[in-house]
GUDO-175097 format. One line per 4 residues: number of its first residue (from 1); for each residue x, y negated, z negated of C-alpha. Coordinates in steps of 0.25 Angstrom, whole numbers, plus 5000, padded with zeros to 4 digits. Example, Ala and Ser with C-alpha at 12.3 -4.5 7.8 and 13.67 -1.06 7.14 Angstrom:
% GUDO-175097
1	5049:5018:4969; 5055:5004:4971 $
***
This chain:
% GUDO-175097
1	5000:5000:5000; 5005:4986:5004; 5009:4977:4992; 5004:4962:4992 $
5	5017:4958:4996; 5018:4967:5008; 5005:4963:5013; 5010:4948:5014 $
9	5023:4952:5021; 5024:4952:5036; 5039:4951:5040; 5046:4950:5027 $
13	5060:4944:5026; 5072:4953:5025; 5074:4950:5010; 5060:4955:5008 $
17	5064:4968:5014; 5076:4969:5006; 5068:4967:4993; 5058:4977:4997 $
21	5068:4988:5000; 5077:4985:4988; 5072:4997:4979; 5068:4987:4968 $
25	5080:4977:4970; 5091:4988:4971; 5094:4988:4986; 5108:4993:4988 $
29	5114:4986:4977; 5119:4998:4969; 5126:5004:4980; 5132:4991:4985 $
33	5138:4989:4971; 5146:5002:4972; 5152:4999:4985; 5165:4991:4988 $
37	5159:4980:4997; 5161:4966:4991; 5147:4962:4995; 5133:4966:4994 $
41	5124:4969:5006; 5114:4959:5011; 5102:4967:5006; 5109:4970:4992 $
45	5112:4955:4991; 5097:4952:4992; 5093:4962:4981; 5105:4957:4972 $
49	5098:4944:4971; 5087:4950:4962; 5099:4955:4953; 5104:4940:4952 $
53	5115:4942:4962; 5118:4934:4975; 5129:4939:4984; 5138:4927:4989 $
57	5152:4925:4994; 5162:4914:4991; 5160:4904:5002; 5173:4897:4999 $
61	5181:4909:5004; 5171:4914:5015; 5177:4907:5027; 5191:4910:5024 $
65	5189:4924:5021; 5181:4926:5034; 5191:4920:5042; 5202:4929:5036 $
69	5193:4941:5039; 5190:4944:5024; 5177:4947:5018; 5170:4935:5011 $
73	5171:4934:4996; 5158:4941:4992; 5152:4937:4978; 5139:4938:4970 $
77	5133:4927:4962; 5125:4933:4950; 5114:4924:4943; 5110:4926:4928 $
81	5095:4924:4927; 5092:4916:4914; 5078:4911:4911; 5079:4897:4907 $
85	5094:4898:4907; 5095:4901:4892; 5107:4910:4887; 5114:4913:4874 $
89	5129:4909:4872; 5132:4924:4872; 5126:4925:4886; 5133:4913:4891 $
93	5147:4917:4886; 5145:4931:4892; 5141:4925:4906; 5153:4916:4905 $
97	5162:4928:4903; 5156:4936:4914; 5158:4924:4924; 5173:4924:4920 $
101	5174:4939:4922; 5165:4941:4935; 5162:4928:4941; 5170:4915:4944 $
105	5171:4911:4930; 5159:4901:4931; 5145:4902:4927; 5135:4895:4936 $
109	5122:4890:4929; 5111:4889:4939; 5099:4879:4941; 5090:4890:4938 $
113	5097:4892:4924; 5104:4905:4928; 5119:4908:4928; 5127:4912:4940 $
117	5140:4920:4942; 5147:4917:4954; 5159:4924:4962; 5155:4938:4957 $
121	5160:4950:4965; 5151:4962:4969; 5160:4971:4961; 5157:4963:4948 $
125	5143:4960:4950; 5138:4973:4942; 5147:4969:4930; 5142:4955:4931 $
129	5128:4958:4930; 5130:4969:4919; 5137:4959:4911; 5127:4948:4913 $
133	5116:4958:4908; 5124:4961:4896; 5121:4947:4892; 5106:4950:4893 $
137	5106:4940:4905; 5102:4945:4919; 5104:4941:4933; 5091:4949:4937 $
141	5082:4940:4944; 5092:4929:4945; 5090:4929:4960; 5080:4936:4970 $
145	5066:4935:4974; 5061:4935:4960; 5058:4925:4948; 5072:4919:4947 $
149	5078:4914:4934; 5067:4907:4926; 5071:4893:4923; 5067:4885:4911 $
153	5070:4873:4903; 5082:4877:4895; 5080:4868:4883; 5066:4865:4880 $
157	5065:4856:4868; 5051:4859:4862; 5052:4873:4856; 5038:4877:4860 $
161	5040:4873:4874; 5054:4880:4874; 5048:4893:4869; 5038:4893:4881 $
165	5048:4889:4892; 5058:4899:4888; 5048:4911:4885; 5041:4908:4899 $
169	5055:4908:4906; 5059:4921:4899; 5046:4928:4902; 5046:4924:4916 $
173	5060:4929:4918; 5056:4943:4912; 5043:4944:4918; 5048:4943:4933 $
177	5060:4952:4934; 5061:4959:4947; 5056:4974:4946; 5068:4982:4946 $
181	5078:4989:4937; 5089:4987:4948; 5096:4976:4940; 5098:4985:4928 $
185	5102:4997:4937; 5113:4989:4944; 5118:4980:4934; 5116:4986:4920 $
189	5117:5001:4918; 5113:5007:4931; 5100:5013:4927; 5086:5009:4928 $
193	5081:5001:4916; 5067:5001:4911; 5058:4990:4914; 5057:4987:4899 $
197	5072:4983:4899; 5073:4977:4913; 5060:4969:4913; 5059:4972:4928 $
201	5045:4978:4930; 5043:4989:4941; 5039:4984:4955; 5025:4989:4952 $
205	5024:4980:4940; 5032:4968:4945; 5027:4955:4950; 5037:4956:4961 $
209	5035:4970:4968; 5045:4975:4977; 5047:4963:4986; 5049:4953:4974 $
213	5046:4939:4978; 5047:4932:4991; 5058:4923:4985; 5064:4919:4972 $
217	5054:4913:4962; 5058:4902:4952; 5051:4899:4939; 5054:4888:4930 $
221	5049:4884:4916; 5050:4870:4909; 5042:4862:4899; 5034:4850:4905 $
225	5044:4840:4900; 5057:4845:4906; 5059:4850:4920; 5073:4853:4919 $
229	5072:4865:4928; 5065:4858:4940; 5053:4867:4937; 5045:4862:4949 $
233	5056:4868:4958; 5052:4882:4954; 5043:4892:4961; 5035:4892:4948 $
237	5037:4881:4937; 5032:4883:4923; 5030:4870:4915; 5027:4872:4900 $
241	5019:4860:4894; 5028:4853:4884; 5016:4849:4876; 5009:4863:4876 $
245	5018:4874:4879; 5007:4884:4882; 5003:4876:4894; 5011:4879:4907 $
249	5011:4872:4921; 5015:4880:4933; 5021:4874:4946; 5023:4883:4958 $
253	5030:4882:4971; 5043:4875:4968; 5056:4878:4975; 5068:4870:4981 $
257	5074:4879:4991; 5074:4875:5005; 5081:4876:5018; 5088:4864:5025 $
261	5085:4870:5039; 5070:4875:5036; 5060:4863:5034; 5050:4873:5030 $
265	5057:4875:5017; 5057:4865:5006; 5059:4862:4992; 5046:4861:4983 $
269	5041:4858:4969; 5031:4867:4962; 5016:4863:4962; 5009:4862:4949 $
273	4999:4874:4948; 4993:4870:4935; 4993:4873:4920; 4992:4886:4913 $
277	4993:4891:4899; 5005:4899:4895; 4998:4912:4893; 4994:4912:4908 $
281	5008:4909:4913; 5013:4923:4918; 4999:4926:4924; 5002:4913:4933 $
285	5017:4916:4935; 5013:4930:4940; 5003:4925:4949; 5012:4915:4955 $
289	5023:4925:4957; 5013:4935:4963; 5008:4925:4973; 5022:4921:4978 $
293	5026:4936:4978; 5014:4939:4987; 5012:4926:4996; 5027:4921:4996 $
297	5034:4922:5010; 5041:4935:5011; 5044:4933:5026; 5053:4920:5025 $
301	5061:4918:5013; 5063:4903:5016; 5048:4902:5013; 5047:4912:5002 $
305	5046:4904:4989; 5034:4901:4982; 5034:4886:4986; 5032:4890:5001 $
309	5020:4898:4997; 5013:4887:4989; 5017:4877:5000; 5010:4886:5010 $
313	4997:4889:5003; 4996:4877:4994; 4997:4875:4979; 4982:4875:4977 $
317	4981:4889:4984; 4993:4894:4976; 4987:4890:4963; 4973:4896:4967 $
321	4981:4909:4970; 4988:4909:4957; 4975:4906:4949; 4968:4918:4957 $
325	4979:4927:4952; 4979:4923:4938; 4964:4920:4937; 4967:4908:4929 $
329	4967:4894:4934; 4978:4883:4932; 4974:4871:4924; 4977:4858:4931 $
333	4989:4850:4926; 4998:4838:4929; 5012:4840:4935; 5023:4840:4925 $
337	5032:4827:4925; 5044:4832:4917; 5048:4819:4912; 5058:4824:4902 $
341	5067:4832:4912; 5080:4836:4905; 5093:4841:4909; 5096:4847:4895 $
345	5111:4841:4896; 5118:4835:4884; 5115:4837:4869; 5100:4837:4866 $
349	5093:4840:4853; 5080:4848:4852; 5071:4839:4843; 5062:4851:4839 $
353	5073:4860:4833; 5085:4851:4832; 5094:4860:4841; 5103:4855:4852 $
357	5106:4858:4866; 5118:4854:4874; 5117:4853:4889; 5130:4854:4897 $
361	5131:4849:4911; 5138:4858:4921; 5143:4856:4935; 5131:4862:4943 $
365	5130:4873:4933; 5144:4879:4934; 5151:4883:4921; 5165:4884:4925 $
369	5179:4879:4921; 5182:4869:4932; 5190:4857:4930; 5188:4847:4924 $
373	5177:4854:4915; 5179:4868:4910; 5164:4871:4908; 5165:4886:4906 $
377	5175:4886:4895; 5169:4874:4888; 5155:4880:4888; 5159:4894:4884 $
381	5167:4888:4873; 5155:4880:4867; 5146:4892:4869; 5156:4901:4861 $
385	5158:4891:4850; 5143:4887:4848; 5135:4899:4854; 5123:4890:4859 $
389	5112:4895:4868; 5113:4890:4882; 5104:4887:4893; 5106:4884:4908 $
393	5099:4872:4914; 5092:4871:4928; 5103:4862:4932; 5114:4872:4928 $
397	5118:4865:4915; 5120:4872:4902; 5113:4869:4889; 5118:4874:4875 $
401	5105:4876:4867; 5100:4878:4853; 5112:4871:4847; 5112:4868:4832 $
405	5113:4853:4828; 5126:4855:4821; 5134:4860:4833; 5127:4852:4844 $
409	5135:4839:4843; 5148:4847:4844; 5145:4854:4857; 5146:4842:4866 $
413	5159:4838:4860; 5164:4852:4861; 5161:4853:4876; 5168:4839:4878 $
417	5180:4844:4871; 5180:4856:4881; 5179:4847:4893; 5164:4846:4896 $
421	5159:4832:4896; 5147:4827:4889; 5135:4821:4898; 5139:4807:4894 $
425	5152:4809:4901; 5146:4814:4914; 5139:4805:4924; 5124:4807:4926 $
429	5124:4812:4940; 5134:4823:4936; 5125:4827:4924; 5112:4828:4933 $
433	5117:4834:4945; 5120:4849:4949; 5122:4858:4961; 5119:4872:4966 $
437	5131:4882:4968; 5132:4882:4983; 5146:4885:4988; 5154:4894:4987 $
441	5144:4905:4983; 5130:4902:4987; 5128:4908:5001; 5117:4897:5004 $
445	5126:4885:5002; 5128:4876:5013; 5136:4866:5006; 5143:4864:4992 $
449	5135:4860:4980; 5141:4864:4966; 5155:4861:4971; 5151:4848:4978 $
453	5142:4842:4968; 5153:4836:4959; 5160:4829:4971; 5147:4823:4975 $
457	5143:4819:4961; 5156:4812:4960; 5154:4805:4973; 5140:4801:4969 $
461	5145:4796:4955; 5155:4787:4962; 5145:4781:4970; 5135:4779:4958 $
465	5147:4772:4951; 5150:4763:4962; 5135:4759:4962; 5135:4756:4948 $
469	5126:4768:4944; 5136:4778:4940; 5129:4782:4927; 5115:4784:4934 $
473	5109:4798:4934; 5106:4805:4947; 5103:4820:4949; 5110:4827:4961 $
477	5108:4841:4964; 5116:4848:4975; 5114:4861:4983; 5122:4867:4994 $
481	5110:4871:5002; 5095:4868:5002; 5091:4879:4994; 5091:4870:4982 $
485	5097:4878:4970; 5101:4865:4963; 5087:4859:4966; 5092:4848:4974 $
489	5078:4844:4979; 5075:4840:4964; 5086:4831:4963; 5087:4816:4964 $
493	5099:4819:4974; 5098:4832:4980; 5111:4836:4989; 5108:4849:4997 $
497	5119:4855:5006; 5116:4855:5020; 5129:4859:5027; 5143:4861:5022 $
501	5146:4846:5022; 5132:4840:5021; 5120:4839:5012; 5106:4834:5012 $
505	5102:4824:5001; 5088:4824:4994; 5084:4813:4985; 5073:4809:4976 $
509	5069:4820:4966; 5065:4816:4952; 5073:4821:4939; 5060:4828:4934 $
513	5060:4838:4945; 5046:4835:4950; 5050:4829:4964; 5058:4834:4975 $
517	5068:4825:4982; 5068:4822:4997; 5078:4824:5008; 5086:4811:5009 $
521	5097:4814:5019; 5101:4827:5027; 5115:4832:5031; 5123:4822:5023 $
525	5138:4824:5022; 5142:4827:5008; 5152:4815:5008; 5141:4806:5012 $
529	5130:4810:5002; 5134:4799:4992; 5134:4788:5003; 5120:4793:5007 $
533	5115:4791:4993; 5122:4778:4990; 5111:4768:4996; 5100:4775:4988 $
537	5109:4775:4975; 5111:4760:4977; 5096:4758:4979; 5093:4766:4967 $
541	5103:4758:4959; 5097:4745:4964; 5082:4748:4965; 5078:4758:4955 $
545	5068:4756:4944; 5073:4757:4929; 5078:4771:4926; 5073:4776:4940 $
549	5081:4789:4944; 5087:4790:4958; 5077:4801:4962; 5065:4793:4958 $
553	5071:4780:4965; 5073:4788:4978; 5059:4794:4977; 5052:4780:4977 $
557	5061:4774:4987; 5054:4772:5000; 5056:4783:5010; 5060:4773:5021 $
561	5070:4767:5013; 5076:4780:5008; 5076:4785:5023; 5085:4773:5026 $
565	5096:4778:5018; 5096:4792:5024; 5110:4794:5031; 5111:4801:5044 $
569	5113:4816:5045; 5128:4820:5044; 5129:4824:5058; 5124:4810:5063 $
573	5131:4801:5053; 5144:4794:5055; 5151:4793:5041; 5153:4779:5036 $
577	5161:4777:5024; 5155:4767:5014; 5164:4756:5009; 5155:4748:4999 $
581	5148:4752:4986; 5134:4748:4991; 5135:4756:5004; 5141:4768:4998 $
***
């Protein structure tokens, strides 16, 4: 008998066929782990994603090795899935040691509050995952066409709301594990594991069934006053009312991935479906996931996310279908404004229990010993000394949480003594901005991002200083391709890789995460990006309202005037060096 999924599929994509024939996400992984080939097959690479593993290569050495007739440097990236980004000091120290032993001696905190290991070889991947699981963490579900790592505000102040946010994130993570014991067979002890231990239901009982979902599905949880995770960019956004933590508002259809060459793809923020009581939450989440499972596009992966389904049938029809499944109606509600969006950096005190937290700014989530700051040594020293709990933010920064009042004042001084500057010693744009990984490991990257952002921010800071606004705060988010892992379409300035030497510029989001920015200029040489922004920075300096942020100023600027500042595309433009401050 045909399943509901099979009835809706006509010419399914190649990835759908791989999933369908994978023997519950096993494929040929077991046999390929035993051979001497330094790489996995294409089919195994697709299934490995569900295990939290991406196959990659070192793109810095690719060209040289190919010219020399050598095999490219095959690698894997492993992603630890951590609901809400919360870990213990023991877990952090263990992951730090694993990175030293089996990776490239760095930890990469992700914008979905996970932790990634880079430059891992195929021969080490089994030991890597086994050791990660010894910490009681997992990479299962870190990637693949399932519910990805559930993001949540990492430091909710009100204990009533905090309890709900953290419980919801953990329960979603446990509820929607992929239906297979394969992970435990491959990476733990080589034997099947009972469902009661693995949490992975059988295919017959799982919401996913054999084909999983059409694409990845992202869920985020926040309180109604702090949108620190950009909850509207998720397939399903869950907002806990800060005044009444038993009331939930659901948003559906967010997603920022797009293609630079396919105009039918787009970034989108989630639509408000309505308000529900917390007891009904999982009935609604089940219904939303089932609709995406059955109606999502399995023929074209570029259009397989929930946002395309809702864009196609309309939010009103989608809401009706959800209510029909649940047999409960949404209550009408107003959209959340998130007026107190927080970056959770610096030393903060919780007024409810007098505990403290210290948020540490990291360079785009990378914990490494790289001149001039040895973040990895400094942080591990502090964690060993004070044994705090930790949390990853959705901007790839790190928070030391649940600090006692007697030790909190010493932490910043200790970090400074170890070479990590306090926030007051860093310019605002360096504190607010972040980038995706991109080169050399991401196979999708068209341009540099993490490695180029410090150079770009230095150039931008120099220009701001010349204009007399060097202490003003502007948020920059940079990605090496249009897929949007650093959420550039929700930045005041979004810099998106287009070619090896050029970027597209997006402008005008708000800092609350409730408004997408818009394309300002295409195909701009990286050396000319700051020049392209300069006229707008001057206008903002001279014409802004009191305390008006750059993104809000751009948003209210007349379109005709904004268009007048747009530079010609790179291939049509003659480079002209600026010679004065005001024409920079």
